[in-house]
C-alpha positions in Angstrom: 114.2 54.4 93.4 111.2 54.8 91.7 109.1 56.5 94.7 110.3 57.9 98.0 107.8 55.9 100.3 109.5 52.6 98.6 112.6 53.2 100.2 113.4 50.7 103.2 115.5 53.1 105.4 112.7 55.9 107.0 115.4 58.2 107.2 116.0 58.2 103.7 112.2 58.3 103.3 111.5 60.9 105.2 114.4 63.2 103.4 112.6 62.3 100.0 109.3 63.6 101.2 110.9 66.9 102.8 112.3 67.4 99.4 109.2 66.8 97.5 107.3 68.8 99.9 109.8 71.7 99.5 109.2 71.5 95.6 105.5 71.8 95.6 105.8 74.7 97.9 108.1 76.3 95.8 105.4 75.3 92.7 102.7 77.3 94.9 104.8 80.3 95.0 105.8 80.5 91.2 101.9 80.1 90.5 100.8 82.8 92.6 103.9 84.9 91.0 102.6 84.1 87.7 98.7 85.0 88.8 100.9 88.8 90.1 102.2 89.0 86.4 98.9 88.2 85.2 97.1 90.9 87.3 99.4 93.6 86.7 99.2 93.5 82.9 95.3 93.4 83.6 94.4 90.2 83.3 92.8 89.7 86.6 90.3 87.5 85.8 93.2 84.4 85.2 94.5 86.2 88.0 92.0 85.6 90.3 91.6 82.2 88.9 94.6 81.0 89.0 95.0 82.4 92.8 91.9 80.4 94.0 93.4 77.1 92.1 96.4 77.6 94.6 94.5 78.4 97.4 92.8 75.1 97.0 95.7 73.5 97.6 96.2 75.1 100.7 100.0 76.2 100.6 101.6 76.6 104.0 104.7 78.1 103.2 105.3 81.9 103.9 106.3 82.6 100.5 103.0 81.2 98.8 100.9 83.1 101.7 103.0 86.4 101.4 102.7 86.3 97.6 98.8 85.5 97.7 98.1 88.3 100.2 99.8 90.7 97.9 97.8 89.6 94.9 94.7 90.4 96.7 95.6 93.8 97.9 96.3 94.4 94.5 93.2 93.1 93.1 91.3 95.0 96.2 89.5 91.8 97.3 89.5 90.3 100.7 89.9 86.4 100.7 89.2 84.8 103.7 
């Protein structure tokens, strides 16, 4: 099974797609957590750049959005 969209059973395809989306959402959160770490070690420019990259991907999961909020709050910047 090389790609989830090539699977004959739509239920299996749907489950595989959900797993992929979950993996990407976790990746967003990990990237934001990395940005928080960068910010806390004094690398604000790198942290802000990484956060902007994640924000352009428009994450929708609560963990990533909460982490972005924490980061922006710690940076004393408001991002809309």
